[in-house]
C-alpha positions as CSV (number, residue, x, y, z in Angstrom):
1,M,133.9,-172.4,-51.8
2,S,131.3,-170.9,-48.9
3,T,128.8,-167.9,-47.8
4,A,128.0,-168.2,-44.9
5,S,129.6,-169.7,-41.4
6,P,127.7,-173.0,-40.4
7,T,128.8,-174.3,-37.7
8,S,129.3,-178.7,-37.2
9,A,128.2,-178.3,-33.8
10,P,125.5,-181.4,-33.0
11,A,122.6,-179.8,-31.5
12,G,120.7,-179.2,-34.8
13,A,123.5,-180.6,-36.9
14,A,120.6,-182.6,-39.6
15,Q,118.8,-178.8,-39.7
16,D,122.7,-177.9,-40.0
17,L,123.8,-179.9,-42.2
18,Q,120.6,-179.6,-45.4
19,P,121.4,-176.4,-47.0
20,W,125.0,-177.9,-47.5
21,E,123.4,-181.4,-48.9
22,V,121.1,-179.2,-50.9
23,A,124.0,-176.4,-52.0
24,R,126.1,-179.9,-53.1
25,A,122.9,-181.7,-55.1
26,S,122.4,-178.1,-57.1
27,L,126.0,-177.8,-58.5
28,G,126.3,-181.4,-58.8
29,Y,122.6,-181.2,-60.9
30,I,124.0,-177.8,-62.7
31,R,127.1,-179.9,-64.0
32,D,126.1,-182.9,-65.6
33,I,123.0,-181.0,-67.6
34,V,125.7,-178.6,-68.8
35,R,127.4,-181.7,-69.9
36,I,124.2,-183.3,-71.2
37,T,124.0,-179.6,-73.0
38,R,127.3,-179.6,-74.4
39,G,127.2,-182.8,-76.3
40,D,130.2,-182.8,-78.6
41,R,130.3,-179.2,-78.7
42,H,132.7,-176.3,-77.3
43,F,131.1,-174.9,-74.3
44,L,130.2,-171.8,-76.1
45,D,128.2,-173.1,-78.6
46,A,125.9,-175.3,-76.1
47,L,125.2,-172.2,-74.1
48,I,125.0,-169.9,-77.2
49,F,122.5,-172.2,-78.4
50,T,120.6,-172.8,-75.5
51,V,120.5,-168.8,-74.7
52,A,119.0,-167.9,-77.8
53,L,116.6,-171.1,-78.3
54,D,115.0,-170.4,-74.6
55,A,114.2,-166.4,-76.2
56,N,112.9,-168.2,-79.5
57,M,110.5,-169.8,-77.0
58,T,109.3,-167.4,-75.2
59,P,106.3,-166.7,-76.5
60,V,104.6,-170.4,-76.0
61,T,105.9,-170.9,-72.5
62,R,104.2,-167.5,-71.7
63,D,101.2,-169.2,-73.7
64,R,99.2,-172.2,-71.5
65,S,97.7,-173.5,-75.1
66,L,101.1,-173.2,-76.8
67,L,102.9,-175.1,-74.3
68,A,100.3,-177.9,-74.4
69,A,100.6,-178.3,-77.8
70,Y,104.1,-178.0,-78.8
71,G,105.7,-179.4,-75.0
72,G,105.4,-183.0,-75.6
73,A,108.9,-184.4,-76.8
74,E,108.1,-185.4,-80.1
75,V,105.9,-182.7,-81.2
76,S,107.9,-179.3,-82.0
77,T,106.9,-175.4,-81.9
78,P,106.6,-174.2,-86.1
79,D,109.4,-172.2,-87.1
80,E,107.1,-168.7,-87.3
81,L,106.4,-169.1,-84.1
82,R,109.3,-169.4,-82.5
83,R,110.5,-165.3,-81.4
84,P,114.1,-164.1,-83.0
85,V,116.4,-163.0,-80.4
86,S,119.5,-159.9,-81.2
87,I,122.9,-161.4,-81.4
88,N,123.7,-158.8,-79.1
89,A,121.4,-159.4,-76.4
90,V,123.1,-163.1,-76.5
91,A,126.7,-161.9,-75.8
92,T,125.2,-160.1,-73.5
93,S,123.4,-162.1,-71.4
94,L,126.5,-164.8,-71.5
95,R,129.3,-161.5,-71.0
96,L,131.2,-162.4,-74.7
97,P,132.3,-160.1,-76.9
98,L,129.8,-159.4,-79.6
99,E,131.7,-160.5,-82.5
100,T,132.9,-163.6,-80.2
101,V,128.8,-164.7,-80.4
102,R,128.3,-163.5,-84.5
103,R,131.0,-165.3,-85.6
104,R,129.8,-168.8,-83.6
105,F,126.4,-167.8,-84.9
106,L,127.2,-167.7,-88.5
107,N,129.2,-171.4,-87.8
108,M,126.0,-172.8,-86.0
109,S,124.3,-171.3,-89.5
110,R,126.5,-173.5,-91.7
111,D,125.4,-176.2,-89.7
112,G,122.0,-175.8,-90.0
113,L,121.9,-175.2,-86.4
114,C,120.4,-171.6,-87.0
115,M,118.8,-169.2,-88.5
116,I,120.0,-165.1,-89.0
117,G,117.6,-162.7,-90.4
118,Q,116.8,-159.7,-90.0
119,Q,115.3,-159.7,-87.0
120,G,117.8,-161.9,-85.0
121,V,118.3,-165.6,-84.7
122,I,116.3,-167.9,-84.7
123,I,117.1,-171.6,-83.4
124,P,114.7,-173.8,-86.3
125,R,112.6,-176.5,-85.8
126,A,115.1,-179.5,-87.8
127,A,117.6,-178.0,-85.1
128,V,115.4,-179.4,-82.0
129,T,114.1,-182.6,-83.4
130,S,117.2,-184.2,-84.5
131,A,118.0,-188.0,-83.1
132,V,121.1,-186.3,-81.0
133,Y,118.7,-183.2,-79.5
134,L,116.0,-185.6,-79.0
135,A,118.5,-187.9,-76.5
136,E,119.5,-184.8,-75.0
137,Q,116.7,-183.3,-74.1
138,R,115.7,-187.1,-72.9
139,A,119.1,-187.1,-70.7
140,R,118.3,-183.7,-69.7
141,F,114.4,-184.7,-68.5
142,D,116.3,-188.2,-66.3
143,R,118.5,-186.4,-64.8
144,T,116.3,-183.6,-63.5
145,R,114.2,-186.4,-61.9
146,G,117.2,-187.2,-60.1
147,F,117.6,-184.5,-59.0
148,Y,114.2,-184.3,-57.7
149,Q,113.9,-186.9,-55.7
150,A,117.7,-185.9,-53.9
151,M,115.6,-182.8,-53.4
152,Q,112.8,-184.4,-51.9
153,A,114.8,-187.1,-49.8
154,G,116.7,-184.2,-48.0
155,G,113.7,-182.2,-46.9
156,A,114.1,-179.5,-49.7
157,L,110.5,-179.5,-51.2
158,P,107.5,-179.3,-50.3
159,D,105.3,-182.5,-49.7
160,R,103.0,-184.0,-52.2
161,A,99.8,-183.5,-50.4
162,A,101.2,-180.1,-50.2
163,R,101.8,-179.0,-53.5
164,E,99.4,-177.8,-56.0
165,A,97.5,-180.1,-57.8
166,S,98.4,-180.4,-61.7
167,P,96.0,-181.9,-64.7
168,A,96.5,-185.4,-65.3
169,T,98.6,-185.9,-68.7
170,G,99.5,-188.5,-70.7
171,E,103.1,-188.6,-72.0
172,P,105.3,-186.4,-70.3
173,L,105.5,-183.1,-71.8
174,V,109.2,-183.2,-71.6
175,R,110.1,-180.9,-74.2
176,A,107.9,-178.7,-72.1
177,A,110.1,-179.9,-68.9
178,N,113.7,-178.9,-70.8
179,W,112.3,-175.7,-71.2
180,A,112.0,-175.0,-67.8
181,V,115.2,-176.6,-66.4
182,S,117.0,-174.3,-69.4
183,E,115.7,-171.3,-67.5
184,Y,117.2,-172.7,-64.2
185,A,120.3,-173.4,-65.5
186,L,121.1,-170.1,-67.7
187,R,120.0,-168.4,-64.3
188,I,122.9,-170.2,-61.8
189,C,124.8,-169.9,-65.1
190,G,124.4,-166.4,-65.0
191,E,125.3,-166.1,-61.3
192,L,128.7,-168.2,-61.6
193,V,129.6,-166.1,-65.2
194,A,128.7,-162.6,-62.8
195,L,131.4,-164.2,-59.9
196,T,134.3,-164.9,-62.2
197,G,133.3,-162.2,-65.7
198,N,134.4,-165.1,-67.5
199,V,131.9,-168.2,-68.6
200,V,134.5,-170.8,-69.3
201,S,136.4,-169.9,-65.7
202,S,132.7,-170.3,-64.5
203,I,132.6,-173.9,-65.3
204,V,136.0,-174.7,-64.6
205,L,135.9,-173.2,-61.0
206,L,132.3,-175.4,-60.4
207,D,133.7,-178.5,-61.5
208,L,136.7,-177.7,-59.0
209,V,134.1,-177.5,-56.7
210,L,132.7,-180.2,-56.5
211,A,135.7,-182.6,-57.4
212,N,137.1,-180.6,-53.8
213,I,133.6,-182.5,-52.1
214,D,132.2,-185.0,-53.8
215,Q,133.9,-187.6,-52.0
216,L,133.2,-185.6,-48.7
217,P,130.6,-187.3,-46.4
218,P,127.2,-184.9,-45.1
219,S,129.1,-184.8,-42.2
220,A,132.0,-182.5,-43.4
221,L,130.7,-180.2,-45.9
222,P,129.3,-177.5,-42.8
223,D,133.3,-178.1,-42.3
224,W,134.5,-177.4,-45.7
225,G,132.4,-174.7,-45.7
226,R,133.8,-173.0,-42.8
227,D,137.4,-173.6,-44.1
228,P,137.8,-175.3,-47.7
229,E,141.1,-174.9,-48.2
230,R,141.1,-177.3,-45.2
231,F,138.6,-179.7,-45.5
232,G,138.6,-179.6,-49.6
233,R,140.4,-182.2,-51.0
234,P,142.7,-180.8,-53.6
235,V,142.3,-182.2,-57.6
236,R,145.0,-182.1,-60.2
237,I,144.9,-180.1,-63.1
238,G,144.2,-183.4,-65.1
239,A,141.6,-184.3,-63.3
240,L,139.4,-181.4,-64.4
241,A,140.7,-181.1,-68.1
242,G,140.0,-185.2,-68.8
243,P,135.9,-184.4,-67.7
244,L,135.6,-181.2,-69.7
245,R,137.3,-182.3,-72.5
246,V,140.3,-179.7,-72.7
247,S,143.5,-179.0,-72.7
248,G,145.2,-179.0,-70.0
249,E,146.7,-175.3,-71.0
250,T,143.4,-174.6,-71.4
251,I,142.8,-175.6,-67.7
252,R,146.1,-174.5,-66.4
253,R,144.8,-170.8,-68.7
254,H,141.7,-170.5,-66.3
255,L,143.2,-171.7,-63.0
256,L,145.4,-169.3,-62.7
257,T,142.1,-166.6,-63.4
258,L,140.6,-167.6,-60.4
259,E,143.6,-167.9,-58.6
260,T,144.1,-164.0,-59.3
261,L,140.3,-163.5,-58.7
262,G,140.6,-165.4,-55.4
263,F,138.6,-168.4,-55.7
264,C,141.2,-170.9,-56.0
265,R,144.4,-172.5,-54.5
266,R,147.4,-174.3,-54.5
267,R,148.0,-176.8,-51.5
268,S,150.2,-179.5,-51.5
269,G,148.2,-182.6,-54.0
270,G,146.8,-179.9,-56.1
271,L,144.1,-176.7,-56.5
272,V,141.5,-176.3,-54.1
273,A,138.8,-173.8,-54.8
274,V,138.2,-171.1,-51.8
275,A,136.2,-167.8,-51.4
276,P,137.3,-164.5,-51.2
277,D,136.1,-162.2,-48.3
278,S,135.2,-159.6,-50.8
279,A,133.3,-162.2,-52.9
280,R,131.2,-164.1,-50.0
281,P,127.4,-161.1,-49.8
282,Q,127.9,-162.0,-54.0
283,L,128.3,-166.3,-53.1
284,M,125.4,-165.5,-50.4
285,R,122.5,-164.0,-52.9
286,I,123.8,-167.0,-55.5
287,V,122.9,-169.3,-52.5
288,E,119.2,-167.8,-51.7
289,T,119.2,-167.1,-56.0
290,N,119.3,-170.7,-56.1
291,R,116.3,-171.9,-53.3
292,T,114.1,-169.5,-55.0
293,N,115.1,-170.6,-58.7
294,S,114.9,-173.7,-57.8
295,A,111.0,-173.8,-56.0
296,R,110.4,-171.8,-59.5
297,L,111.5,-174.7,-61.5
298,F,110.1,-177.5,-59.6
299,A,106.8,-175.7,-59.8
300,R,106.4,-175.3,-63.1
301,L,107.4,-179.0,-63.5
302,G,104.7,-179.2,-60.6
303,Q,102.2,-177.6,-63.3
304,L,103.2,-179.7,-65.9
305,G,101.9,-182.7,-64.3
306,V,105.6,-184.3,-64.5
307,L,106.2,-184.3,-60.6
308,D,102.9,-186.4,-60.5
309,G,104.6,-188.7,-62.9
310,W,107.5,-189.2,-60.7
311,D,106.2,-189.6,-58.1
312,A,103.7,-192.1,-59.1
313,A,106.4,-193.9,-60.7
314,I,107.9,-194.2,-57.6
315,A,104.9,-194.9,-54.8
């Protein structure tokens, strides 16, 4: 998938490569965050749960004192401080049918993963203090540290000395960091869903792009960006179905949708993601938006003292 036409000429090659390396690192990070968050659940359940929780936590994330009190790994916000979110708001944000979201929330409520009231839906404290959730929370935190280090090594972040100082803390605010991660991931997922019109199709497209470029050396990324059909490494349906943990028929159906939209082509050896001309302006906006959202993510982590802790650990 390409959003511009950078060349791979020797002059300024390192500068040309950085945007492509950042894009690959960002896409890989989003893929991994989605997989960690999904756990053993369906994609839709994981995303619906995350959107609701993100909305519930708005009063806390906007209040420094509450953020400090409830941002740690073990301490969770009391249910009375969580702001309910309407089922319609969740459905709209994910571009899903209202009844689909309502049905999935009802199933979650039977499992104790949400509470549905007159004011809306709340993800209760009990649902985010289980051993399973705490493990997922820590995994997202650790994966974000890897993303930070990759971005830093690629010169995509400000020098540590230029970063605004943050107050020293004891235990890292793992839960607060996860709220920042969720906000970032949901923004990017929202952009991808707007691109294809379907949540699962967007996830399939994300995995297809990464399968096409994961093994390419950095020097080949600009060529892939110019001509993804020629330089992308084709992947077979079975290779996508395994990591996504869905049936081959489901993958085939969504790939057909992507092919119809112009985002996928079949060639010898499998499938490659491509960018239809009509979508290039939107893809360019996604790239620019990702830069802004990445900067916002790391700024928030810096304010929480998380980045200082990570830097100190490798100093």
